N, C-alpha and C positions, 0 to 999 in steps of 0.2 A: 504494500500500500504506500502510495506517495504521500509525503508530508510537505506541506507548504509553509514556508517561513515568510512572513510579511515584513515590510519595511519597519513597521512598528515593533515587531518582535526583535529585529536586528537592533533597533535603538534601545530597547529594553535590556537586551543582553550586553550591549556596549556600555550602557549606564552602570550595570552591575560590575563589569570588568574594570572600568576606569574610576568607579566610585563617584559618579556624578548623578545629578538628578535627570530623570528621563526627559523632561522637557528641553533640557540643554542638549542632550545627545541626539534627540529627534532633529533639532535644527542642524546639527553637524552631519548626521546621516543624510538628511534631505539635501544638504549642500554637496556632499560627496556624490550622491546619485545624480543631482542636477549637473554637476561638473562632468561626470561620465556621459550622461545623456547628451550634453552639449558637444563634447569631443566626438562622440560616436555619430552624432548627427551631421558632422561635417561631410561635404561631398566627396572628399578624398577616400577612395575605396581601400587605400592601403593603411588606414588608421588601425593601430594596434595598441592596446593598453595592457601592459605587463605589470602585474602586481606580484612582487616577489613573495614566495611562500603562500600564494593563494591560487593564482591562475592568470589566464590571458583572455582578454576580450578582443575580438577582431570583427571587423565588418567585412563581409564577403558578398560579392555579387554572384547570384546564382541564376544561371540561365534556365529558362523553362524548357521542358522537353517538347519536341515536335508533337503536335496533336493533343497537347494538354488543353483541358477545358479552360476558357477564360476565367471562370470563377476560381479554379484551382490556382491560376497565376495570381489572381487578386489576393487570395488568402496567403500565398507564399510571399508575395511582394510586401504586404502589409504586416506579415508576421502574426496573422490573426488565427487563433485556434478555433476550429469548428464554425468558421464563417460568422462570428458574432458581429463583425463590423460590416455594415451594409454600405454600398456606394453612396447612398443618400446621407449616411452619417458623415462621410468624408466632406461633403458640401456643407453640412451643418457645422462640422468642426471648423472648417475654414471661416465661416461667418462668425462663430464664437471667438476664434482667435483674432479676427480683424477688430471685433468690438473690444476685446481685452487690450489689444495694442493701442486702441484709441483712448483707453482709460488709464492704463498703467504702463510702466516701463516693461520691456519684454520679459525680464527675469521675474518680476512681480506677477505678471499675468500668467506665466508658466507655473509659478508656485501655486497660485490660486486654482488653476485648472487641475493640478494633480494632488491637491491637498484634500483630505477628508474634511468636510465642513458640516457643522451642526445644522445649518439651514437645510441641508439635504440628508438629514438623519445619519450623518457620519459618512455619507457616500462622497466620492470624488466627482466633480463636475465632468471630467473627461469620460467617466463611466456612464454618466447620465446621457451625455451626447451620443455615445456609441450605442446606447440602448433606445435611442429614438426620442429622448426628452430634451432636445436642444432648445425647444421653445421655452421650456421652464428656465433654462440657464439664461437665455436671452432676456426674459422678463426681469430676472434679478439684475442683470447687467444694466438694463435700461433704468431700473430703479436706482442703482448705484450712480449712474450718470446724472440722474435728476436730483441726487442728494437725499433720496428717501432711504432710510436705514432700518426700517422695521417692517 
């Protein structure tokens, strides 16, 4: 049986190891993952992150096989398991990101998008977008833009 370790669990374990409060290590762990995501998101396909005594992260370009169904290529290209991200979600995500960029600095917008938020019952806005609830996210962003905070 597979065991899933979440980012929150990594932060909890890190806090225990270094003897710090969880809320402090959560920020640090978030920062590490944000830095990795930023570096891995670069267009250079030769990017490789080597963390000694841990492992290597590498971005590889994978060619699709001849005759592969377009949906298969979409799942592979987006790294989506079981087709959970629909093409419409991609357009919605683009709209949400544009709105975030108009309201916040890019890094702040990215943090907001990937953070579990109380206003969404602890769910991340990115997950809501991919599950077809982008309208809900856009409504909140419009309220933020208008200065309505409740």
